[in-house]
C-alpha positions as CSV (number, residue, x, y, z in Angstrom):
1,M,0.0,0.0,0.0
2,R,1.2,3.5,-0.9
3,I,0.2,6.2,1.5
4,V,0.5,9.9,0.8
5,Q,0.1,13.0,2.9
6,F,-1.1,16.1,0.9
7,Q,-2.9,19.4,0.7
8,H,-6.1,19.6,-1.3
9,L,-8.3,22.7,-1.5
10,G,-6.4,24.1,1.5
11,V,-7.0,21.1,3.7
12,K,-4.3,18.7,4.8
13,K,-5.2,15.1,4.3
14,C,-3.8,11.6,4.3
15,G,-4.8,9.0,1.6
16,I,-4.1,5.8,-0.1
17,V,-2.7,5.9,-3.7
18,E,-4.8,3.7,-6.0
19,E,-4.8,3.2,-9.8
20,N,-7.5,5.8,-10.5
21,G,-6.7,8.4,-7.8
22,I,-6.1,9.0,-4.1
23,L,-8.6,7.6,-1.7
24,P,-8.7,10.2,1.2
25,L,-8.9,8.9,4.7
26,S,-10.6,10.5,7.7
27,A,-7.7,9.5,9.9
28,R,-4.4,11.3,10.4
29,L,-1.1,9.8,9.1
30,D,0.1,9.2,12.7
31,Q,-3.1,7.3,13.4
32,V,-2.6,5.1,10.3
33,I,1.0,4.3,11.2
34,S,0.3,3.4,14.8
35,G,-2.6,1.2,13.8
36,E,-5.3,3.2,15.6
37,V,-7.7,3.0,12.6
38,D,-9.3,0.2,10.7
39,L,-8.2,0.9,7.1
40,A,-10.8,-1.4,5.7
41,K,-13.6,0.6,7.3
42,E,-11.9,3.8,6.2
43,R,-11.8,2.6,2.6
44,E,-15.5,1.7,2.7
45,K,-16.5,5.0,4.3
46,N,-14.6,7.1,1.8
47,K,-15.0,5.1,-1.5
48,G,-16.3,7.3,-4.3
49,K,-14.3,10.3,-3.0
50,K,-11.1,9.8,-4.9
51,I,-8.9,12.8,-5.7
52,D,-6.8,13.1,-8.9
53,E,-3.1,13.0,-7.8
54,K,-2.5,15.9,-10.2
55,E,-4.6,18.2,-8.1
56,I,-2.7,17.8,-4.8
57,T,0.3,19.4,-3.2
58,Y,2.5,16.8,-1.6
59,E,3.3,17.0,2.1
60,P,6.1,15.0,3.8
61,C,5.0,11.4,4.0
62,V,5.9,11.1,7.7
63,P,4.3,12.7,10.8
64,V,5.7,15.9,12.1
65,G,7.1,15.9,15.6
66,K,8.6,12.4,15.6
67,K,12.3,11.5,15.9
68,I,14.5,11.8,12.8
69,I,17.6,9.6,13.4
70,C,20.3,9.6,10.7
71,V,23.1,7.2,10.0
72,G,26.4,8.4,8.5
73,L,29.0,6.5,6.5
74,N,26.8,3.4,6.1
75,Y,28.0,2.3,2.7
76,K,31.5,1.1,2.3
77,K,32.3,3.0,-0.9
78,H,30.9,6.2,0.6
79,A,33.2,5.9,3.5
80,E,36.1,5.4,1.1
81,E,35.2,8.5,-1.0
82,A,34.9,10.5,2.3
83,K,38.4,9.2,3.2
84,M,37.1,8.0,6.5
85,P,37.5,4.5,8.1
86,V,34.6,2.0,7.9
87,P,32.9,2.5,11.3
88,A,32.8,-0.2,13.9
89,Y,29.5,1.1,15.1
90,P,26.7,3.0,13.4
91,V,27.5,6.7,13.3
92,L,24.3,8.5,14.5
93,F,23.2,12.1,14.3
94,N,19.8,13.8,13.9
95,K,17.6,16.1,11.9
96,Y,14.4,17.9,13.1
97,S,10.9,18.5,11.9
98,N,11.9,21.9,10.5
99,G,13.8,20.0,7.8
100,L,10.8,18.0,6.5
101,S,9.6,18.9,3.0
102,G,7.6,17.0,0.4
103,H,7.9,15.8,-3.1
104,L,8.1,18.7,-5.6
105,A,8.8,21.2,-2.8
106,E,11.4,24.0,-3.5
107,I,14.3,23.8,-1.1
108,P,15.8,27.1,0.0
109,L,19.6,27.3,-0.1
110,P,20.3,29.9,2.7
111,G,23.1,32.5,2.7
112,C,24.7,31.1,5.8
113,A,26.4,28.3,3.8
114,E,27.9,27.6,0.4
115,K,28.7,23.9,0.0
116,F,25.3,22.3,-0.5
117,D,25.3,18.6,-1.2
118,Y,22.7,15.8,-1.8
119,E,22.4,12.3,-0.3
120,A,19.9,9.7,-1.5
121,E,18.8,7.5,1.4
122,L,16.3,4.8,2.3
123,G,14.0,6.0,5.0
124,V,12.5,3.5,7.5
125,V,9.3,4.5,9.4
126,I,8.7,2.7,12.7
127,G,5.2,1.4,13.3
128,K,5.4,0.0,16.9
129,K,6.8,1.3,20.2
130,A,9.8,-0.8,20.9
131,K,13.0,-1.0,23.1
132,D,15.9,-3.5,22.9
133,V,14.7,-5.1,19.7
134,R,16.5,-8.2,18.6
135,E,17.8,-8.1,15.0
136,E,15.7,-11.1,14.0
137,E,12.6,-9.2,15.1
138,A,13.5,-5.7,14.0
139,L,11.6,-5.7,10.7
140,S,8.4,-6.6,12.5
141,I,8.2,-3.1,14.0
142,V,8.6,-1.3,10.7
143,F,5.5,0.3,9.2
144,G,7.0,1.2,5.8
145,Y,9.7,2.9,3.8
146,C,10.2,6.0,1.8
147,N,12.7,8.0,-0.3
148,V,14.8,10.6,1.5
149,N,17.3,13.2,0.4
150,D,19.6,14.0,3.3
151,L,20.6,17.4,2.1
152,S,23.8,18.7,3.7
153,A,25.7,22.0,4.0
154,R,29.2,20.5,4.0
155,D,31.0,23.7,5.1
156,L,28.7,23.9,8.2
157,Q,28.9,20.1,8.7
158,M,32.7,20.1,8.9
159,R,33.1,23.4,10.8
160,T,33.4,21.4,14.1
161,G,33.6,17.7,15.1
162,Q,29.8,17.6,15.4
163,W,27.9,17.2,12.0
164,M,24.5,18.5,13.2
165,L,24.7,22.1,12.0
166,G,25.2,21.1,8.4
167,K,22.2,18.8,8.5
168,V,19.4,20.7,10.2
169,L,18.7,23.6,7.8
170,D,15.0,24.3,6.9
171,G,13.7,22.0,4.3
172,F,16.8,19.9,4.2
173,C,15.0,16.6,4.7
174,P,12.7,16.0,1.7
175,V,10.8,12.7,2.0
176,G,8.3,11.0,-0.3
177,P,6.3,11.1,-2.4
178,Y,4.9,8.0,-0.7
179,L,5.2,5.9,2.4
180,V,5.1,2.4,1.1
181,T,4.1,-0.3,3.6
182,A,6.6,-3.0,4.6
183,D,4.6,-5.9,3.1
184,E,4.8,-4.3,-0.3
185,V,8.6,-3.6,-0.1
186,G,9.9,-6.9,1.2
187,D,13.6,-7.1,2.0
188,P,14.8,-3.5,2.5
189,N,18.4,-4.6,1.9
190,Q,17.8,-5.6,-1.7
191,L,16.7,-2.3,-3.2
192,E,18.2,-0.4,-6.1
193,I,18.9,3.2,-5.1
194,S,19.9,6.2,-7.3
195,L,20.1,9.9,-7.5
196,K,20.1,12.3,-10.5
197,L,21.2,15.9,-10.6
198,N,19.6,17.7,-13.5
199,G,19.0,14.4,-15.2
200,E,22.6,13.1,-14.8
201,I,23.0,10.0,-12.6
202,R,25.3,10.8,-9.7
203,Q,24.5,7.9,-7.3
204,S,23.7,4.4,-8.3
205,S,23.9,1.5,-5.8
206,N,21.9,-1.1,-3.9
207,T,20.9,-1.2,-0.2
208,K,22.6,-4.6,0.1
209,D,25.9,-2.6,0.2
210,M,25.1,-1.1,3.6
211,I,27.7,-1.7,6.2
212,F,24.9,-2.1,8.9
213,S,21.7,-3.6,7.6
214,V,18.3,-2.2,8.4
215,P,17.6,-4.8,11.1
216,E,21.1,-4.1,12.6
217,L,20.4,-0.4,12.7
218,I,17.0,-0.8,14.3
219,S,18.3,-3.1,16.9
220,Y,21.3,-0.9,17.7
221,I,19.3,2.3,18.0
222,S,16.6,0.7,20.1
223,R,19.2,-0.3,22.7
224,Y,19.7,3.4,23.6
225,M,16.3,5.0,23.0
226,T,12.7,3.8,22.7
227,L,11.5,3.8,19.1
228,E,7.9,5.0,18.6
229,P,5.4,4.9,15.8
230,G,6.2,7.6,13.2
231,D,9.9,7.8,14.0
232,L,12.1,8.0,10.9
233,I,15.5,6.4,10.4
234,L,17.7,7.6,7.5
235,T,20.0,4.7,6.7
236,G,22.9,6.4,5.0
237,T,23.9,7.2,1.5
238,P,26.0,5.4,-1.2
239,E,29.0,6.9,-3.0
240,G,28.6,9.7,-5.5
241,V,28.1,12.7,-3.3
242,I,29.6,16.0,-4.4
243,A,31.9,16.1,-1.4
244,G,33.4,12.8,-2.7
245,Y,34.6,14.4,-6.0
246,P,38.1,15.8,-6.3
247,E,38.1,19.4,-5.1
248,E,38.6,20.8,-8.6
249,R,35.4,19.0,-9.7
250,Q,33.2,19.9,-6.7
251,V,30.3,22.0,-8.1
252,W,27.9,22.4,-5.2
253,L,24.1,22.6,-5.5
254,K,22.8,26.0,-6.7
255,P,19.4,27.6,-7.3
256,N,17.3,25.8,-10.1
257,D,19.2,22.5,-9.7
258,E,16.7,19.6,-9.8
259,V,17.5,16.6,-7.7
260,T,15.6,13.3,-7.9
261,V,15.9,10.3,-5.6
262,E,14.6,6.9,-6.8
263,I,14.5,3.7,-4.8
264,E,13.1,0.5,-6.1
265,K,9.4,0.1,-5.2
266,L,9.2,3.5,-3.6
267,G,8.6,5.9,-6.5
268,V,10.6,9.1,-7.3
269,L,11.2,12.0,-5.0
270,K,11.9,15.3,-6.9
271,N,12.9,18.7,-5.6
272,V,14.3,21.9,-7.0
273,M,16.7,24.1,-5.2
274,K,16.0,27.8,-4.9
275,G,17.8,30.9,-3.7
276,E,17.0,32.4,-0.3
């Protein structure tokens, strides 16, 4: 099932993407993720009310106000291009809700930084409250998956030993267009992942190349914090980021650049950069 959060006629809604349109739901996205609603009843109640997907404005496909937990250096070739050792443990940092933006949203590039970069990532959305989850049970608490672009201001990221500042700018966490339920995706570590900049392929890999698999990440994170429905885990990016190019070839993102992230079974997330 593909779930989308959107604006239609000035009203924020959540719906299920079907062949002939979006079936709007009365429930909120967080209620759907936590299992508080009967989707069969919702479908029956709202049948005949479908909305043309061309008529909507996409919202982020995850709830606002939940944790956004990011993993750095989680593909071996990306660690190599960053000239950093393969980590012995997952490298964790965070983003916040101010960074969330949707499919087709314009992303502001603020004047406080200059070296703007992209990162295609698989997003994992938690569906059940859990602590100390074993690896073999980890996927059972996943509600679904989505495309994410972990946009980064490299000059701010590397200003100090803490990466956070370069990761938390407004709009720098586009997600979507859809939240695809886990049953439809299957093994999250067997998905093609790619990114294009203005139509040129810059990243092309497969999630099987992660250093720490999705179950390993969920289990590790849950040792230290309780995971709750709606929490989003960004699982790292493959090689091909701008920061990995030789310095003389580093052309950072600029206004009017179009960035698309595509992950197998999850659709295509597209955003255009804009000036402040």
